[in-house]
LUMDONU-257825 format. One record per residue (C-alpha): residue in three letters; residue number from 0; x, y, z. Coordinates in Angstrom, 2 decimals. Each point is the difference from the previous one (the first is absolute). Layout:
<nodes>
('ALA', NUM, (X, Y, Z))
...
</nodes>
This chain:
<nodes>
('MET', 0, (68.95, -28.14, 40.67))
('GLN', 1, (-2.82, -2.48, 0.06))
('ASP', 2, (0.23, -3.75, 0.47))
('ASP', 3, (0.66, -1.38, -3.49))
('GLN', 4, (-0.87, -3.54, 0.95))
('SER', 5, (-3.72, 0.73, 0.27))
('LEU', 6, (-0.43, 1.58, -3.44))
('PRO', 7, (-2.30, -2.05, -2.27))
('LEU', 8, (1.82, -0.94, -3.19))
('GLY', 9, (-2.64, 1.03, -2.51))
('ASP', 10, (-2.81, -2.33, 0.89))
('GLY', 11, (-2.44, 2.90, -0.29))
('GLY', 12, (-0.91, 0.15, 3.68))
('ASP', 13, (-3.64, -0.68, 0.54))
('VAL', 14, (-0.69, -0.09, -3.74))
('ARG', 15, (1.14, -3.39, -1.27))
('THR', 16, (0.08, 0.88, -3.68))
('PRO', 17, (0.38, 3.72, -0.79))
('ALA', 18, (-2.05, 1.19, -2.95))
('VAL', 19, (3.13, 1.65, -1.43))
('GLU', 20, (3.70, -0.54, 0.58))
('LEU', 21, (0.99, 3.61, -0.64))
('ALA', 22, (-1.64, 3.40, 0.36))
('VAL', 23, (1.90, 2.93, -1.52))
('ILE', 24, (-0.90, 3.46, 1.28))
('GLY', 25, (0.74, 2.62, -2.65))
('LEU', 26, (-0.15, -1.00, -3.66))
('GLY', 27, (2.50, 2.45, -1.47))
('TYR', 28, (3.48, -0.38, -1.46))
('VAL', 29, (1.05, -2.26, 2.91))
('GLY', 30, (-3.13, -1.85, 1.03))
('LEU', 31, (-1.32, -1.02, -3.41))
('PRO', 32, (3.23, -1.70, -1.21))
('LEU', 33, (0.13, -1.83, 3.34))
('ALA', 34, (-3.58, -1.17, -0.41))
('ARG', 35, (0.73, -1.10, -3.57))
('GLU', 36, (3.02, -2.07, 1.03))
('ALA', 37, (-1.93, -1.62, 2.84))
('ALA', 38, (-2.92, -0.86, -2.27))
('THR', 39, (2.40, -1.34, -2.62))
('VAL', 40, (1.50, -2.52, 2.44))
('GLY', 41, (-3.47, -1.18, 0.97))
('LEU', 42, (-0.78, 1.93, 3.18))
('ARG', 43, (-3.53, 1.19, 0.58))
('VAL', 44, (0.30, 3.79, 0.05))
('VAL', 45, (-2.27, 2.93, 0.81))
('GLY', 46, (1.00, 3.61, -0.55))
('LEU', 47, (-1.30, 2.82, 2.16))
('ASP', 48, (0.06, 3.60, -1.23))
('ARG', 49, (-1.96, 3.06, 1.12))
('ASN', 50, (-0.37, 1.26, -3.59))
('PRO', 51, (-3.22, -1.47, -1.44))
('GLU', 52, (1.02, 0.87, -3.56))
('ILE', 53, (3.18, -2.05, 0.29))
('VAL', 54, (-1.92, -2.89, 1.53))
('SER', 55, (-2.67, 0.07, -2.72))
('ALA', 56, (2.59, 0.17, -2.77))
('LEU', 57, (1.99, -2.94, 1.37))
('ASN', 58, (-3.08, -2.15, 0.41))
('ALA', 59, (-0.84, 0.83, -3.61))
('GLY', 60, (3.46, -1.09, -1.16))
('ARG', 61, (1.58, 3.45, -0.44))
('SER', 62, (3.32, 1.15, 1.50))
('HIS', 63, (1.15, 3.42, 1.17))
('VAL', 64, (3.62, -1.03, 0.61))
('ASP', 65, (2.66, 0.02, -2.74))
('ASP', 66, (1.62, -3.31, 0.94))
('VAL', 67, (-3.28, -1.92, 0.28))
('SER', 68, (-1.81, -0.41, -3.31))
('ALA', 69, (-3.69, -0.56, -0.58))
('ASP', 70, (0.87, -3.57, -0.97))
('ASP', 71, (1.76, -0.37, 3.35))
('VAL', 72, (-3.10, 1.21, 1.83))
('ARG', 73, (-2.25, -2.37, -1.93))
('GLY', 74, (2.38, -2.82, 0.87))
('MET', 75, (-0.18, 0.99, 3.68))
('LEU', 76, (-3.79, -0.03, -0.14))
('SER', 77, (0.06, -3.47, -1.57))
('HIS', 78, (2.06, -1.15, 3.01))
('GLY', 79, (-2.65, 1.30, 2.38))
('PHE', 80, (1.33, 3.46, 0.72))
('THR', 81, (-2.54, 2.64, 0.94))
('ALA', 82, (0.29, 3.67, 0.98))
('THR', 83, (-2.19, 1.65, 2.59))
('THR', 84, (-0.47, 3.16, 2.06))
('ASP', 85, (-1.39, -2.01, 2.92))
('ASP', 86, (2.61, -0.64, 2.69))
('ALA', 87, (-2.09, -2.86, 1.38))
('CYS', 88, (2.11, -2.13, -2.37))
('LEU', 89, (2.94, 0.36, 2.39))
('ALA', 90, (-1.56, -2.39, 2.50))
('ARG', 91, (0.09, -2.79, -2.60))
('ALA', 92, (3.68, 0.33, -0.89))
('GLN', 93, (2.85, -2.10, 1.30))
('THR', 94, (2.52, 2.74, -0.91))
('VAL', 95, (-0.59, 3.75, -0.29))
('VAL', 96, (2.54, 2.20, -1.77))
('ILE', 97, (-0.27, 3.79, 0.27))
('CYS', 98, (1.15, 1.87, -3.13))
('VAL', 99, (-1.44, 3.49, 0.50))
('PRO', 100, (1.66, 3.34, -0.88))
('THR', 101, (2.25, 1.82, 2.46))
('PRO', 102, (0.35, 3.53, -1.38))
('LEU', 103, (1.58, 2.96, 1.78))
('ASN', 104, (-2.08, 2.35, 2.10))
('GLY', 105, (0.16, 3.79, -0.14))
('ASP', 106, (2.97, 0.08, 2.39))
('GLY', 107, (2.07, -2.41, -2.09))
('GLY', 108, (-0.54, -2.94, 2.35))
('PRO', 109, (-1.71, -3.30, -0.79))
('ASP', 110, (-3.78, -0.05, -0.31))
('LEU', 111, (-1.01, -3.34, 1.50))
('SER', 112, (-3.74, 0.64, -0.10))
('ALA', 113, (-0.60, -2.64, -2.68))
('VAL', 114, (2.13, -2.51, 1.94))
('THR', 115, (-1.79, 0.59, 3.29))
('ALA', 116, (-3.40, -0.20, -1.70))
('ALA', 117, (0.96, -3.33, -1.59))
('VAL', 118, (1.40, -1.33, 3.28))
('ARG', 119, (-3.19, 0.92, 1.88))
('ALA', 120, (-2.05, -1.80, -2.65))
('VAL', 121, (2.17, -3.08, 0.50))
('ALA', 122, (-0.14, 0.27, 3.80))
('ALA', 123, (-3.79, 0.06, -0.03))
('ARG', 124, (-0.02, -3.44, -1.64))
('LEU', 125, (3.26, -1.50, 1.15))
('ARG', 126, (-0.15, -3.72, 0.83))
('PRO', 127, (2.45, -2.30, 1.75))
('GLY', 128, (2.40, -1.54, -2.49))
('GLN', 129, (-0.05, 2.79, -2.57))
('LEU', 130, (3.14, 1.50, -1.52))
('VAL', 131, (0.06, 3.79, -0.48))
('VAL', 132, (2.75, 1.59, -2.12))
('LEU', 133, (0.66, 3.69, -0.65))
('GLU', 134, (1.63, 0.73, -3.36))
('SER', 135, (-0.56, 3.77, -0.10))
('THR', 136, (3.27, 1.93, 0.18))
('THR', 137, (0.51, 1.79, 3.30))
('TYR', 138, (2.56, 0.90, 2.65))
('PRO', 139, (1.80, -2.57, 2.19))
('GLY', 140, (-2.15, -0.86, 2.98))
('THR', 141, (-3.43, 0.41, -1.61))
('THR', 142, (-0.95, -3.67, 0.21))
('GLU', 143, (0.89, -0.26, 3.69))
('GLU', 144, (-1.01, 3.51, 1.09))
('VAL', 145, (-3.15, 0.62, -2.05))
('VAL', 146, (-1.35, -3.18, -1.62))
('ARG', 147, (0.52, -2.47, 2.84))
('PRO', 148, (-1.59, 2.13, 2.77))
('LEU', 149, (-3.06, 0.73, -2.14))
('LEU', 150, (-0.50, -3.66, -0.86))
('GLU', 151, (0.47, -1.17, 3.56))
('GLU', 152, (-2.04, 2.70, 1.73))
('GLU', 153, (-2.98, -0.17, -2.35))
('SER', 154, (-0.10, -3.79, -0.40))
('GLY', 155, (1.09, -1.19, 3.43))
('LEU', 156, (2.39, -2.43, -1.69))
('ARG', 157, (3.77, -0.01, 0.35))
('ALA', 158, (2.60, -0.02, -2.78))
('GLY', 159, (2.27, -3.02, 0.16))
('GLN', 160, (-2.49, -1.83, 2.17))
('ASP', 161, (-3.41, 0.19, -1.67))
('PHE', 162, (0.85, 1.36, -3.44))
('ALA', 163, (3.12, 0.64, -2.10))
('LEU', 164, (1.18, 3.47, -0.97))
('ALA', 165, (2.79, 0.92, -2.45))
('PHE', 166, (1.33, 2.71, -2.28))
('SER', 167, (1.11, -0.68, -3.57))
('PRO', 168, (1.03, 3.00, -2.13))
('GLU', 169, (-1.44, 0.11, -3.49))
('ARG', 170, (2.49, -0.07, -2.85))
('ILE', 171, (-2.30, 0.63, -2.94))
('ASP', 172, (1.71, 1.88, -2.83))
('PRO', 173, (-2.66, 1.22, -2.46))
('GLY', 174, (0.90, -0.66, -3.60))
('ASN', 175, (2.91, -2.31, 0.82))
('THR', 176, (-0.29, -2.97, -2.34))
('GLY', 177, (3.25, -1.58, 1.20))
('HIS', 178, (-0.94, -0.52, 3.63))
('GLY', 179, (-3.47, -0.82, 1.25))
('LEU', 180, (-1.43, -0.88, 3.37))
('ARG', 181, (0.95, -3.68, -0.18))
('ASP', 182, (3.68, 0.39, -0.85))
('THR', 183, (0.64, 2.99, 2.27))
('PRO', 184, (1.16, -1.16, 3.46))
('LYS', 185, (-2.52, 0.81, 2.75))
('VAL', 186, (1.21, 1.39, 3.32))
('VAL', 187, (-2.08, -1.05, 3.02))
('GLY', 188, (0.27, 1.00, 3.65))
('GLY', 189, (-2.27, -1.39, 2.72))
('CYS', 190, (-0.92, 1.33, 3.44))
('THR', 191, (1.12, -3.35, 1.43))
('PRO', 192, (1.83, -3.00, -1.48))
('SER', 193, (-3.26, -1.88, -0.55))
('CYS', 194, (-1.54, 3.06, -1.64))
('ALA', 195, (2.96, 0.12, -2.36))
('ALA', 196, (-0.33, -3.71, -0.74))
('ARG', 197, (-3.66, 0.43, -0.93))
('ALA', 198, (0.79, 2.93, -2.31))
('VAL', 199, (2.94, -1.80, -1.61))
('ALA', 200, (-2.18, -3.03, -0.67))
('PHE', 201, (-2.71, 2.16, -1.56))
('TYR', 202, (2.30, 1.98, -2.32))
('GLY', 203, (1.85, -3.18, -0.89))
('LYS', 204, (-3.09, -0.95, -1.99))
('LEU', 205, (0.27, 3.16, -2.11))
('VAL', 206, (3.68, 0.82, -0.47))
('ASP', 207, (3.13, -1.98, -0.75))
('THR', 208, (2.12, 1.45, 2.82))
('VAL', 209, (-1.03, 1.21, 3.45))
('VAL', 210, (2.54, 1.92, 2.09))
('GLN', 211, (-0.76, 0.00, 3.73))
('ALA', 212, (0.92, 3.16, 1.88))
('LYS', 213, (0.86, 0.03, 3.69))
('GLY', 214, (-3.30, 1.73, 0.76))
('THR', 215, (-2.59, 2.44, -1.30))
('ARG', 216, (2.19, 3.06, 0.56))
('GLU', 217, (2.79, -1.46, -2.11))
('ALA', 218, (-2.44, -0.85, -2.79))
('GLU', 219, (-1.43, 3.53, 0.13))
('MET', 220, (3.50, 1.48, -0.07))
('ALA', 221, (1.00, -2.19, -2.95))
('LYS', 222, (-2.65, 1.62, -2.20))
('LEU', 223, (1.07, 3.50, 0.99))
('LEU', 224, (3.66, -0.86, -0.50))
('GLU', 225, (-0.69, -1.19, -3.56))
('ASN', 226, (-1.76, 3.19, -1.04))
('THR', 227, (2.13, 2.43, 2.00))
('TYR', 228, (3.03, -1.53, -1.76))
('ARG', 229, (-1.58, 0.76, -3.36))
('HIS', 230, (-1.17, 3.46, 1.08))
('VAL', 231, (3.46, 1.05, 1.17))
('ASN', 232, (1.80, -1.38, -3.07))
('ILE', 233, (-2.45, 1.64, -2.39))
('ALA', 234, (0.59, 3.27, 1.83))
('LEU', 235, (3.74, -0.53, -0.44))
('VAL', 236, (-0.23, -0.33, -3.78))
('ASN', 237, (-2.54, 2.84, -0.22))
('GLU', 238, (2.46, 2.27, 1.80))
('LEU', 239, (2.77, -1.26, -2.26))
('ALA', 240, (-2.15, 0.79, -3.04))
('VAL', 241, (-0.18, 3.65, 1.04))
('ILE', 242, (3.71, 0.16, 0.82))
('SER', 243, (1.08, -1.87, -3.14))
('HIS', 244, (-1.97, 2.32, -2.26))
('GLU', 245, (1.77, 3.00, 1.51))
('LEU', 246, (3.39, -1.73, -0.31))
('GLY', 247, (-0.56, -1.11, -3.58))
('VAL', 248, (0.06, -3.68, 0.92))
('ASP', 249, (-2.22, -2.62, -1.69))
('LEU', 250, (-1.33, -1.71, 3.12))
('TRP', 251, (-1.86, -2.64, -2.01))
('ASP', 252, (3.28, -1.14, -1.54))
('ALA', 253, (1.68, 0.07, 3.41))
('ILE', 254, (-2.77, -2.24, 1.38))
('ARG', 255, (0.40, -2.35, -2.97))
('CYS', 256, (3.71, -0.29, 0.68))
('ALA', 257, (-0.40, -0.46, 3.75))
('ASP', 258, (-2.62, -2.68, -0.60))
('SER', 259, (2.61, -2.12, -1.74))
('LYS', 260, (1.54, -0.75, 3.42))
('PRO', 261, (-1.14, -3.51, 0.97))
('PHE', 262, (0.04, 0.72, 3.75))
('GLY', 263, (-0.61, 2.83, 2.44))
('PHE', 264, (-2.24, 2.12, -2.25))
('GLN', 265, (-3.67, 0.08, -0.96))
('ALA', 266, (-1.16, 2.41, -2.68))
('PHE', 267, (-2.68, 2.57, 0.81))
('ARG', 268, (-1.07, 2.61, -2.53))
('PRO', 269, (-1.28, 3.55, 0.37))
('GLY', 270, (-3.43, 1.26, -0.98))
('ALA', 271, (-2.57, 2.72, 0.50))
('GLY', 272, (-0.68, -1.22, 3.54))
('VAL', 273, (-1.19, -3.16, 1.70))
('GLY', 274, (-3.50, -1.42, -0.13))
('GLY', 275, (-2.18, -2.87, 1.10))
('HIS', 276, (-1.05, -0.80, 3.52))
('CYS', 277, (3.23, -1.57, 1.19))
('ILE', 278, (3.03, 2.21, -0.60))
('PRO', 279, (-1.44, 3.49, 0.67))
('ILE', 280, (-2.14, -1.19, 2.93))
('ASP', 281, (1.52, -2.95, 1.87))
('PRO', 282, (3.20, 1.69, 1.28))
('ASN', 283, (-2.24, 2.51, 1.78))
('TYR', 284, (-1.26, -2.78, 2.27))
('LEU', 285, (3.54, -0.64, 1.17))
('SER', 286, (0.63, 3.73, 0.45))
('TYR', 287, (-3.17, 0.24, 2.06))
('LYS', 288, (1.01, -2.90, 2.25))
('VAL', 289, (3.51, 1.36, 0.54))
('ARG', 290, (-1.30, 3.48, 0.80))
('SER', 291, (-2.86, -1.12, 2.26))
('SER', 292, (1.91, -2.71, 1.87))
('LEU', 293, (3.56, 1.28, 0.03))
('GLY', 294, (-0.52, 3.75, -0.21))
('TYR', 295, (2.25, 0.80, -2.95))
('ASP', 296, (-0.19, 0.01, -3.80))
('PHE', 297, (1.04, -2.73, -2.40))
('ARG', 298, (2.21, 2.30, -2.03))
('PHE', 299, (0.61, -2.25, -3.00))
('VAL', 300, (-3.72, -0.20, -0.71))
('GLY', 301, (-0.51, 3.73, 0.51))
('LEU', 302, (2.76, 0.86, -2.46))
('ALA', 303, (-1.24, -2.53, -2.56))
('GLN', 304, (-3.51, 1.43, 0.24))
('GLU', 305, (1.32, 3.51, -0.52))
('ILE', 306, (1.99, -0.97, -3.09))
('ASN', 307, (-2.70, -2.12, -1.63))
('ARG', 308, (-2.76, 2.52, 0.67))
('ARG', 309, (1.86, 2.79, -1.76))
('MET', 310, (0.61, -2.02, -3.19))
('PRO', 311, (-3.26, 1.10, -1.68))
('GLU', 312, (1.06, 3.63, 0.44))
('TYR', 313, (3.42, -0.82, -1.45))
('VAL', 314, (-1.65, -1.70, -2.99))
('VAL', 315, (-2.13, 3.08, -0.65))
('ARG', 316, (3.02, 2.28, 0.30))
('ARG', 317, (1.90, -2.14, -2.51))
('ALA', 318, (-3.05, 0.08, -2.29))
('GLN', 319, (-0.08, 3.78, 0.22))
('ASP', 320, (3.71, 0.18, -0.84))
('LEU', 321, (-0.54, -2.26, -3.01))
('LEU', 322, (-2.76, 2.23, -1.33))
('ASN', 323, (2.18, 3.06, 0.56))
('THR', 324, (2.66, -1.51, -2.27))
('ALA', 325, (-2.66, -0.04, -2.72))
('ASP', 326, (-0.89, 3.65, 0.77))
('ARG', 327, (-3.33, -0.95, 1.53))
('PRO', 328, (-1.28, 0.88, 3.47))
('LEU', 329, (-1.66, -2.68, 2.09))
('HIS', 330, (-2.90, 2.40, 0.49))
('GLY', 331, (-2.50, -0.78, -2.75))
('SER', 332, (1.93, -2.96, -1.41))
('ARG', 333, (-1.81, -3.23, -0.77))
('VAL', 334, (1.52, -2.82, 2.07))
('LEU', 335, (-0.87, -3.65, -0.49))
('LEU', 336, (0.58, -2.49, 2.84))
('LEU', 337, (0.50, -3.59, -1.12))
('GLY', 338, (-0.80, -2.56, 2.70))
('VAL', 339, (-1.62, 1.13, 3.24))
('THR', 340, (-0.05, -3.28, 1.96))
('TYR', 341, (2.68, -0.64, 2.60))
('LYS', 342, (1.61, -2.90, -1.89))
('PRO', 343, (-0.08, -1.45, -3.53))
('ASP', 344, (-2.88, -2.08, -1.34))
('VAL', 345, (-2.32, 0.32, 3.01))
('ALA', 346, (-3.00, 2.26, 0.62))
('ASP', 347, (1.06, 0.75, 3.58))
('GLN', 348, (0.34, 3.75, 0.54))
('ARG', 349, (0.65, 0.02, 3.75))
('GLU', 350, (2.49, 2.73, 0.96))
('SER', 351, (1.01, 0.43, -3.64))
('PRO', 352, (2.49, 2.86, -0.49))
('ALA', 353, (-1.98, 0.94, -3.12))
('VAL', 354, (-2.46, 1.81, 2.28))
('PRO', 355, (2.44, 2.54, 1.49))
('VAL', 356, (1.67, 0.40, -3.41))
('ALA', 357, (-3.35, 0.91, -1.60))
('ARG', 358, (-0.89, 2.24, 2.94))
('LEU', 359, (3.26, 1.93, -0.28))
('LEU', 360, (-0.36, 0.35, -3.77))
('ARG', 361, (-3.48, 1.40, 0.42))
('GLN', 362, (1.18, 2.42, 2.66))
('ARG', 363, (2.42, 1.34, -2.59))
('GLU', 364, (-2.94, 0.29, -2.42))
('ALA', 365, (1.05, -2.67, -2.44))
('GLU', 366, (-2.76, -1.76, -1.95))
('VAL', 367, (0.26, -3.61, 1.20))
('SER', 368, (-1.32, -3.10, -1.78))
('PHE', 369, (0.72, -3.68, 0.61))
('HIS', 370, (-0.01, -3.44, -1.50))
('ASP', 371, (0.11, -3.30, 1.83))
('PRO', 372, (-1.18, -3.32, -1.46))
('GLN', 373, (-1.09, -1.11, 3.48))
('VAL', 374, (-1.89, 3.16, 0.99))
('PRO', 375, (-3.12, 1.06, -1.91))
('ALA', 376, (-0.54, 3.18, 2.05))
('TRP', 377, (2.21, 1.94, 2.39))
('SER', 378, (-0.52, 2.96, 2.31))
('VAL', 379, (2.40, 2.02, 2.10))
('ASP', 380, (-1.45, 1.86, 2.99))
('ASP', 381, (-3.47, -0.93, -1.31))
('VAL', 382, (0.66, 1.79, -3.28))
('PRO', 383, (-0.05, -2.31, -3.05))
('VAL', 384, (3.13, -0.17, -2.14))
('PRO', 385, (-0.78, -0.30, -3.74))
('ARG', 386, (0.89, -3.42, -1.40))
('VAL', 387, (1.40, -0.50, -3.51))
('ASP', 388, (-0.92, -3.18, -1.86))
('ASP', 389, (2.97, -0.29, -2.34))
('PRO', 390, (3.32, 0.73, 1.74))
('LEU', 391, (2.01, -0.09, -3.23))
('ALA', 392, (-2.18, 2.68, -1.59))
('ALA', 393, (-0.17, 1.96, 3.25))
('VAL', 394, (3.77, 0.36, 0.46))
('ARG', 395, (0.11, 1.87, -3.32))
('ASP', 396, (-2.54, 2.53, 1.26))
('HIS', 397, (1.45, 0.62, 3.46))
('ASP', 398, (2.91, 2.28, 0.72))
('LEU', 399, (1.46, -2.45, 2.50))
('THR', 400, (-0.57, -3.67, 0.79))
('ILE', 401, (1.08, -1.42, 3.37))
('LEU', 402, (0.34, -3.77, 0.27))
('LEU', 403, (-0.94, -0.75, 3.60))
('GLN', 404, (-0.77, -3.71, -0.36))
('ASP', 405, (1.42, -2.32, -2.64))
('HIS', 406, (-2.95, -2.28, -0.71))
('SER', 407, (1.02, -2.84, -2.29))
('CYS', 408, (-2.54, 0.98, -2.66))
('TYR', 409, (1.79, 3.27, -0.70))
('ASP', 410, (2.09, 0.05, -3.17))
('LEU', 411, (2.71, 2.13, 1.58))
('PRO', 412, (2.21, 0.46, -3.11))
('ALA', 413, (-3.02, 1.12, -2.04))
('LEU', 414, (-1.10, 2.37, 2.76))
('ALA', 415, (3.51, 1.43, 0.18))
('ASP', 416, (0.04, 0.56, -3.78))
('ALA', 417, (-3.38, 1.73, -0.01))
('ALA', 418, (0.21, 2.14, 3.13))
('ARG', 419, (0.91, 3.67, -0.18))
('LEU', 420, (1.79, -0.31, 3.34))
('LEU', 421, (0.19, -3.16, 2.09))
('PHE', 422, (1.06, -0.25, 3.64))
('ASP', 423, (0.61, -3.61, 1.02))
('THR', 424, (-0.13, -0.46, 3.79))
('ARG', 425, (0.34, -3.81, -0.27))
('GLY', 426, (3.37, -0.25, -1.74))
('ARG', 427, (-1.38, -1.92, -2.96))
('ILE', 428, (0.78, 2.18, -3.04))
('PHE', 429, (3.66, 0.86, -0.46))
('ARG', 430, (0.32, 1.88, -3.27))
('PRO', 431, (0.85, 3.54, -1.11))
('GLY', 432, (-2.82, 2.46, 0.58))
('VAL', 433, (-1.52, -1.89, 2.96))
('GLU', 434, (0.50, 1.43, 3.46))
('VAL', 435, (0.55, -2.74, 2.60))
('LEU', 436, (-0.43, 0.52, 3.74))
</nodes>
């Protein structure tokens, strides 16, 4: 651990007045809302992204992120925000926050290539007094074992002595109108106490509550704990959905009843699978760390992955059974998928279970079409899926309709009345003639 007492407290080192107070690397679902909040509270913000189309659109007042409107972007621009592909901007920032993707590699482990590229860009321009924060989700130890060595070796500066380094897990929930960045508590862990103090002071300008972790590893683990908890509990109810159907139990009613307990229970609901970046991906980082560092498997995560990954196949099997009750084979039947994003009322399709559902239907030679108010065009395995314009008219013409995502614009009772057969995987339409997962 470095000597905390010698760390500059944000005076900008040898640059008395930084040109910007915040540089955000990665202007996606995490970075752009962060930049918006910072600009809103009056900070001078620059956004760095390697995609020139995103940069051009933002500078022209257009947004590519559901939770940030074009009006929001124009407001950011009026507060001095600018987007760029030139990482020279990093040298002018008092604080740099890294919000780049951390997907899985071919072996199921974390792909940190975007993180290491961003860190090297920061290291090349790192100045005494700067604060560097990683927000990208990763395994415990990344900040200390990967980010810190790269910054120190390539800059010649030392964390906790010359610059501050921290980890703060993102908690962006796309489409959530009840909780935004400001009113969602922010967890922060620093490499040293003074690093933590710098990060807490910075985020205190943007959010109402800052929760300080013991260190970076604890902050990294907190993020994985949150999403592993959800992953495992979703797997539990997905397994119960299969079992309950075989036992003749209405699981949705059982969940409703259990949810009446005011303590000791949180309701999770089954579905066609899990989607988004967080739940299907993040627990793998923890599995990777356990396996690589401790030499054994994290069995809860492995079992949850197995259960959740097989849900699309279960949905297709139930769809086939439903068609059989109407004396129709799945082969050659026209199947309409309603909602192909991973959650309601967003355009985000990352890891959506609609993809494996459509793939499996096609493998069984069904004729698949889709509708989604958020998605103008959709392809599975690079093969376009025909889109219908009017879902109410389309359900009358398709042999089976599968509700995969319950977007708020859908008139579910009307769709249920019009559909030849309707399979509701969201538990929204409880009436005779509708099959519910």
